[in-house]
Residue frames as qw, qx, qy, qz and C-alpha x, y, z in Angstrom:
[[0.063, -0.594, -0.357, 0.718, -7.26, -20.81, 1.92],
 [0.240, 0.521, 0.539, 0.617, -9.42, -18.65, -0.32],
 [0.050, -0.384, -0.274, 0.880, -9.95, -14.91, 0.21],
 [0.224, 0.651, 0.679, 0.253, -13.23, -13.59, -1.13],
 [0.039, -0.671, -0.107, 0.733, -13.23, -10.05, -2.41],
 [0.596, 0.748, 0.290, 0.040, -14.12, -8.20, -5.62],
 [0.707, -0.050, 0.163, 0.687, -10.79, -7.58, -7.39],
 [0.291, 0.511, 0.257, 0.767, -11.47, -4.47, -9.47],
 [0.322, -0.857, -0.221, -0.335, -13.49, -2.57, -6.83],
 [0.728, -0.607, -0.022, 0.319, -10.75, -3.20, -4.28],
 [0.617, 0.065, 0.201, 0.758, -8.04, -2.01, -6.64],
 [0.117, 0.611, 0.308, 0.720, -10.05, 1.07, -7.64],
 [0.472, -0.814, -0.338, -0.027, -10.89, 1.99, -4.04],
 [0.617, -0.508, 0.036, 0.600, -7.29, 3.14, -3.46],
 [0.348, 0.932, -0.031, 0.095, -6.05, 6.47, -4.77],
 [0.825, -0.199, 0.095, 0.520, -2.29, 6.42, -5.38],
 [0.197, 0.976, -0.062, 0.075, 0.13, 9.32, -5.67],
 [0.807, -0.111, 0.013, 0.580, 3.86, 9.71, -6.13],
 [0.143, 0.963, 0.010, 0.226, 5.64, 13.01, -5.63],
 [0.594, 0.322, -0.402, 0.618, 9.11, 14.28, -4.85],
 [0.521, -0.822, -0.214, 0.079, 9.90, 15.33, -1.26],
 [0.064, -0.913, 0.395, -0.075, 12.95, 16.93, 0.38],
 [0.047, 0.528, -0.848, 0.018, 15.49, 14.32, -0.59],
 [0.429, 0.069, 0.863, -0.258, 12.72, 11.69, -0.59],
 [0.299, -0.152, -0.693, -0.638, 10.05, 10.10, -2.68],
 [0.407, 0.014, 0.537, -0.739, 6.58, 10.37, -1.13],
 [0.246, -0.143, -0.898, -0.335, 4.37, 7.36, -1.75],
 [0.335, 0.023, 0.411, -0.848, 0.75, 8.15, -0.82],
 [0.205, -0.283, -0.896, -0.275, -2.42, 6.05, -0.60],
 [0.358, -0.021, 0.275, -0.892, -5.94, 7.18, 0.20],
 [0.321, -0.255, -0.860, -0.304, -9.01, 5.02, 0.85],
 [0.456, -0.276, 0.218, -0.818, -12.39, 5.54, 2.53],
 [0.222, -0.052, -0.968, 0.106, -13.68, 2.76, 4.76],
 [0.537, -0.495, -0.374, -0.571, -17.22, 2.05, 5.95],
 [0.673, -0.386, -0.522, 0.354, -16.25, 2.32, 9.60],
 [0.251, -0.963, -0.055, -0.076, -15.95, 4.98, 12.30],
 [0.314, 0.750, -0.481, 0.327, -12.50, 6.50, 12.98],
 [0.526, -0.555, 0.551, -0.334, -12.35, 4.87, 16.42],
 [0.947, 0.051, 0.304, -0.088, -12.80, 1.43, 14.88],
 [0.726, 0.628, -0.169, 0.224, -10.26, 2.04, 12.13],
 [0.012, -0.782, 0.507, -0.363, -7.79, 3.43, 14.64],
 [0.741, -0.382, 0.492, -0.250, -8.25, 0.42, 16.91],
 [0.949, 0.268, 0.156, 0.052, -7.61, -1.93, 13.98],
 [0.535, 0.739, -0.257, 0.319, -4.45, -0.02, 13.09],
 [0.009, -0.691, 0.512, -0.510, -2.99, 0.15, 16.64],
 [0.764, -0.378, 0.377, -0.362, -4.17, -2.87, 18.67],
 [0.060, -0.459, 0.871, 0.165, -1.75, -5.84, 18.47],
 [0.505, 0.170, 0.828, -0.175, -4.52, -8.44, 18.59],
 [0.599, 0.687, 0.294, -0.287, -6.31, -6.88, 15.65],
 [0.196, 0.771, -0.506, -0.332, -3.13, -6.10, 13.70],
 [0.268, -0.294, 0.912, 0.098, -2.21, -9.80, 13.81],
 [0.564, 0.390, 0.696, -0.212, -5.58, -10.68, 12.27],
 [0.579, 0.773, 0.251, -0.068, -5.19, -8.61, 9.08],
 [0.255, 0.907, -0.335, 0.027, -1.61, -7.30, 8.84],
 [0.677, 0.270, -0.601, 0.329, 1.09, -9.07, 10.92],
 [0.672, -0.600, -0.344, 0.265, 2.05, -9.66, 14.51],
 [0.211, 0.739, -0.172, 0.616, 3.47, -6.45, 15.99],
 [0.705, -0.501, -0.379, 0.329, 5.37, -6.19, 19.24],
 [0.399, 0.312, -0.178, 0.844, 7.09, -3.49, 21.26],
 [0.136, -0.447, -0.483, 0.741, 6.35, -0.47, 23.44],
 [0.158, 0.514, 0.625, 0.566, 3.37, 0.77, 21.45],
 [0.153, -0.880, -0.333, 0.301, 3.07, 4.36, 22.60],
 [0.313, 0.922, -0.076, 0.214, 4.40, 7.74, 21.53],
 [0.136, -0.805, 0.558, -0.147, 8.17, 7.65, 21.96],
 [0.774, -0.226, 0.589, -0.058, 8.16, 3.84, 22.04],
 [0.129, 0.430, -0.767, -0.458, 9.37, 1.34, 19.44],
 [0.859, 0.179, 0.273, -0.394, 7.71, -1.40, 17.46],
 [0.094, -0.361, 0.854, 0.364, 8.71, -4.44, 15.45],
 [0.812, 0.256, -0.044, -0.523, 6.59, -6.08, 12.75],
 [0.742, -0.194, 0.638, 0.068, 7.17, -9.82, 12.61],
 [0.687, 0.258, 0.560, 0.384, 9.07, -10.60, 9.40],
 [0.321, 0.810, 0.261, 0.416, 9.21, -6.95, 8.39],
 [0.283, 0.531, -0.229, 0.765, 10.41, -3.51, 9.52],
 [0.456, -0.624, -0.509, 0.379, 10.52, -1.91, 12.90],
 [0.234, 0.546, 0.040, 0.803, 10.88, 1.67, 14.06],
 [0.152, -0.198, -0.514, 0.821, 10.01, 4.44, 16.49],
 [0.017, -0.758, -0.630, -0.167, 6.56, 5.87, 17.13],
 [0.318, 0.126, -0.076, 0.937, 7.07, 9.57, 16.78],
 [0.326, -0.059, 0.117, -0.936, 3.51, 10.88, 17.09],
 [0.179, -0.314, -0.930, -0.059, 0.34, 9.21, 18.32],
 [0.251, 0.072, 0.217, -0.941, -2.87, 11.29, 18.42],
 [0.029, 0.300, 0.946, 0.121, -5.87, 8.95, 18.57],
 [0.745, 0.180, 0.625, 0.148, -7.95, 8.59, 16.58],
 [0.376, 0.887, 0.051, -0.262, -6.59, 11.07, 14.07],
 [0.501, 0.771, -0.388, 0.058, -2.88, 10.70, 13.29],
 [0.871, -0.368, 0.264, 0.190, 0.13, 8.45, 13.73],
 [0.449, 0.810, -0.376, 0.028, 3.72, 9.01, 12.59],
 [0.830, -0.417, 0.354, 0.110, 6.53, 6.47, 12.81],
 [0.107, 0.642, -0.687, -0.325, 9.87, 5.55, 11.34],
 [0.936, 0.174, 0.201, -0.233, 9.80, 2.44, 9.21],
 [0.931, 0.204, 0.064, 0.295, 12.96, 0.43, 8.71],
 [0.573, 0.131, -0.060, 0.807, 15.26, 3.42, 9.24],
 [0.171, -0.552, -0.360, 0.732, 15.30, 6.91, 10.79],
 [0.089, 0.339, -0.256, -0.901, 14.75, 8.64, 7.45],
 [0.240, -0.222, -0.816, -0.477, 11.97, 6.40, 6.23],
 [0.204, 0.106, 0.502, -0.834, 8.80, 7.96, 7.67],
 [0.156, -0.413, -0.831, -0.337, 5.21, 6.69, 7.58],
 [0.214, 0.059, 0.331, -0.917, 2.37, 9.11, 8.43],
 [0.097, -0.439, -0.873, -0.186, -1.25, 7.98, 8.86],
 [0.209, 0.040, 0.181, -0.960, -4.17, 10.40, 8.98],
 [0.007, -0.435, -0.900, -0.036, -7.79, 9.48, 9.69],
 [0.181, 0.025, -0.003, -0.983, -10.60, 11.82, 8.77],
 [0.340, 0.377, 0.796, -0.329, -14.29, 11.20, 9.55],
 [0.199, 0.023, -0.514, -0.834, -16.66, 11.33, 6.57],
 [0.724, -0.232, -0.165, -0.628, -20.09, 10.93, 8.15],
 [0.899, -0.297, 0.262, -0.185, -20.26, 7.24, 9.16],
 [0.903, 0.324, -0.063, 0.275, -17.12, 6.49, 7.16],
 [0.479, -0.758, 0.253, 0.365, -13.41, 7.18, 7.61],
 [0.666, 0.714, -0.174, 0.129, -10.86, 8.29, 5.05],
 [0.757, -0.506, 0.243, 0.333, -7.39, 6.94, 5.71],
 [0.493, 0.828, -0.254, 0.086, -4.34, 8.57, 4.13],
 [0.827, -0.392, 0.209, 0.346, -0.93, 6.86, 4.36],
 [0.412, 0.872, -0.252, 0.081, 2.14, 8.78, 3.20],
 [0.880, -0.296, 0.162, 0.335, 5.47, 6.99, 3.18],
 [0.187, 0.925, -0.322, -0.073, 8.55, 9.19, 2.69],
 [0.949, -0.028, 0.145, 0.278, 11.28, 7.01, 1.27],
 [0.267, -0.750, 0.327, 0.509, 14.82, 8.47, 1.12],
 [0.635, 0.691, -0.247, -0.242, 16.13, 8.86, -2.44],
 [0.031, -0.575, 0.817, -0.014, 19.20, 6.92, -1.36],
 [0.475, 0.041, 0.860, -0.180, 16.86, 3.91, -0.96],
 [0.617, 0.584, 0.412, -0.331, 14.28, 4.68, -3.68],
 [0.537, 0.012, 0.534, 0.653, 16.70, 5.80, -6.41],
 [0.112, -0.109, -0.354, -0.922, 13.90, 7.74, -8.11],
 [0.597, -0.011, 0.178, -0.782, 10.12, 8.02, -8.10],
 [0.723, 0.128, -0.610, -0.298, 10.11, 4.51, -9.51],
 [0.177, 0.170, -0.851, 0.465, 11.09, 3.38, -6.02],
 [0.570, -0.069, 0.264, -0.775, 7.42, 3.75, -5.16],
 [0.810, 0.124, -0.449, -0.355, 6.99, 0.35, -6.82],
 [0.384, 0.190, -0.833, 0.350, 8.91, -1.29, -3.95],
 [0.087, 0.123, 0.743, -0.652, 6.63, -0.37, -0.96],
 [0.439, 0.064, -0.111, -0.889, 3.49, 0.69, -2.88],
 [0.660, -0.073, -0.637, -0.391, 2.01, -2.72, -3.72],
 [0.389, -0.104, -0.805, 0.436, 2.76, -3.86, -0.17],
 [0.145, 0.148, 0.397, -0.894, 0.77, -0.94, 1.26],
 [0.564, 0.007, -0.394, -0.726, -2.02, -1.74, -1.20],
 [0.577, -0.105, -0.810, -0.025, -2.13, -5.24, 0.22],
 [0.170, -0.156, -0.664, 0.711, -2.35, -3.80, 3.74],
 [0.360, 0.099, 0.044, -0.927, -5.23, -1.52, 2.72],
 [0.632, -0.040, -0.626, -0.455, -7.00, -4.59, 1.22],
 [0.458, -0.129, -0.828, 0.296, -6.46, -6.60, 4.40],
 [0.049, 0.135, 0.457, -0.878, -7.80, -3.75, 6.54],
 [0.506, 0.020, -0.241, -0.828, -10.91, -3.53, 4.36],
 [0.639, -0.104, -0.736, -0.198, -11.63, -7.24, 4.67],
 [0.329, -0.130, -0.734, 0.580, -11.06, -7.07, 8.42],
 [0.183, 0.091, 0.259, -0.944, -13.30, -4.05, 8.94],
 [0.617, -0.025, -0.401, -0.676, -16.09, -5.85, 7.03],
 [0.765, -0.289, 0.429, -0.384, -15.83, -8.73, 9.46],
 [0.855, 0.378, -0.343, -0.090, -14.01, -11.04, 7.07],
 [0.783, -0.503, 0.348, 0.114, -11.57, -13.67, 8.29],
 [0.412, 0.773, -0.472, -0.100, -8.10, -13.56, 6.77],
 [0.975, -0.132, -0.081, 0.157, -6.42, -16.23, 8.85],
 [0.663, -0.397, 0.184, 0.608, -2.63, -16.14, 8.72],
 [0.282, 0.890, -0.032, -0.357, -1.76, -12.89, 6.86],
 [0.158, -0.574, 0.701, 0.391, 1.48, -14.40, 5.58],
 [0.407, 0.180, 0.881, 0.160, -0.36, -17.37, 4.06],
 [0.368, 0.772, 0.448, -0.261, -3.02, -15.04, 2.70],
 [0.053, 0.796, -0.323, -0.510, -0.35, -12.98, 0.88],
 [0.090, -0.335, 0.841, 0.415, 0.51, -16.03, -1.23],
 [0.544, 0.402, 0.706, -0.211, -3.01, -16.96, -2.29],
 [0.383, 0.320, 0.605, 0.621, -3.89, -16.74, -5.97],
 [0.009, -0.881, -0.460, -0.109, -6.45, -14.02, -5.20],
 [0.332, -0.866, 0.060, 0.369, -3.86, -11.77, -3.56],
 [0.516, -0.186, 0.520, 0.655, -1.23, -12.47, -6.21],
 [0.275, 0.593, 0.583, 0.482, -3.75, -11.30, -8.84],
 [0.179, -0.952, -0.233, 0.086, -4.50, -8.23, -6.72],
 [0.510, -0.604, 0.255, 0.557, -0.76, -7.54, -6.50],
 [0.473, 0.179, 0.563, 0.654, -0.41, -7.68, -10.28],
 [0.074, 0.822, 0.455, 0.335, -3.16, -5.12, -10.68],
 [0.405, -0.866, -0.057, 0.290, -1.56, -3.01, -7.95],
 [0.557, -0.289, 0.376, 0.682, 1.80, -3.00, -9.80],
 [0.315, 0.527, 0.543, 0.573, 0.06, -1.84, -12.98],
 [0.146, -0.920, -0.327, -0.159, -1.55, 1.06, -11.06],
 [0.506, -0.741, 0.111, 0.427, 1.65, 2.08, -9.28],
 [0.547, 0.071, 0.467, 0.691, 3.48, 1.96, -12.61],
 [0.149, 0.735, 0.465, 0.470, 0.88, 4.42, -13.97],
 [0.353, -0.914, -0.169, 0.106, 1.20, 6.64, -10.87],
 [0.584, -0.457, 0.265, 0.616, 4.97, 6.83, -11.25],
 [0.429, 0.310, 0.508, 0.679, 4.73, 7.60, -14.92],
 [0.026, -0.861, -0.408, -0.303, 2.20, 10.37, -14.26],
 [0.494, -0.805, -0.081, 0.318, 4.43, 11.88, -11.60],
 [0.503, 0.814, -0.172, 0.234, 7.34, 12.47, -13.96],
 [0.457, -0.788, 0.403, -0.089, 9.78, 11.42, -11.23],
 [0.662, -0.273, 0.666, 0.211, 11.52, 8.60, -13.09],
 [0.252, 0.455, -0.621, -0.586, 12.82, 7.70, -16.50],
 [0.876, 0.127, -0.216, -0.411, 11.21, 4.88, -18.54],
 [0.615, 0.303, -0.701, 0.198, 14.28, 2.79, -17.84],
 [0.071, -0.241, 0.698, -0.671, 13.98, 3.37, -14.07],
 [0.710, -0.010, 0.177, -0.682, 10.28, 2.50, -14.19],
 [0.839, 0.226, -0.443, -0.219, 10.93, -0.71, -16.15],
 [0.409, 0.294, -0.770, 0.393, 13.65, -1.83, -13.72],
 [0.280, -0.160, 0.595, -0.736, 11.53, -1.14, -10.62],
 [0.794, 0.072, -0.050, -0.602, 8.48, -2.78, -12.17],
 [0.732, 0.238, -0.638, -0.023, 10.51, -5.95, -12.83],
 [0.156, 0.213, -0.771, 0.580, 11.63, -6.02, -9.17],
 [0.509, -0.050, 0.356, -0.782, 8.04, -5.51, -7.96],
 [0.832, 0.133, -0.324, -0.430, 6.74, -8.32, -10.14],
 [0.574, 0.214, -0.753, 0.240, 9.39, -10.65, -8.72],
 [0.010, -0.161, 0.662, -0.732, 8.67, -9.52, -5.15],
 [0.463, 0.084, 0.396, -0.788, 4.87, -9.50, -5.21],
 [0.800, 0.262, -0.082, -0.533, 3.70, -12.00, -7.83],
 [0.639, 0.332, -0.694, 0.003, 6.25, -14.83, -7.82],
 [0.837, -0.506, -0.024, -0.207, 5.68, -17.37, -5.06],
 [0.154, -0.707, 0.685, -0.084, 8.72, -18.28, -3.01],
 [0.631, 0.197, -0.741, -0.120, 10.09, -21.76, -3.61],
 [0.839, -0.476, -0.079, -0.253, 9.01, -24.34, -1.06]]
C-alpha cells in the first residue's frame, strides 16, 4: 500500500497549540478543508465513512449515547449539534474532546481541542502522546475528503509515508510544547522519546 500526499503541505496545513487548562493540558489542532461543513460533519460522524479514513466505530451514536473506536478509546457523546459542534469523553470521563466546524466560504475550518488530565499528561509535554495521533487523523480526513482511497486505516498507519509524516508531526508538537512553556526540557525529551517509539517504530511482526 502506498499513500500519495505532499508531506510538507500536509504537515504545515495543521496549526498546533498547547496550553494549560483547569487541571488539564489542552491539545489543540486547527485545519481548513476544501469541503462544506455538512460533508465534513458527515465524514466525522457516519460509521461507514469513519471506517474508510479513521477506524471502525460502533455504539449508540447520538447525544447521550456511547461509542467505541476499534482498537482505541471509547466514551460518551456529551454534545452533538450538527454540523457545528461535537463534544465527547475519550478514554475516561475527564479526557474531553471538543470538535468545532466553522464555514469559510466553500471551505470548513475544523478545530479539535483535547483536554487531557494532568494526572495522565504529567505536563504540557503530554501533548506529544495524543498530538501526533490527531495529526494522523487530520491527514486521513483530508485524503478522504479529496476522494482518495486509504484502504485499511490500520495498515495505512504503518506505511513509510505515514511514518515519515509522524516524524515531522513529532517535531512540530515538540516545538509547540516548547513554545507553550508548560514543560521542562527534561519532560519534553522524555515525552518525545515515547512519541518516537509509539509513532515511528513499526511493531514487530
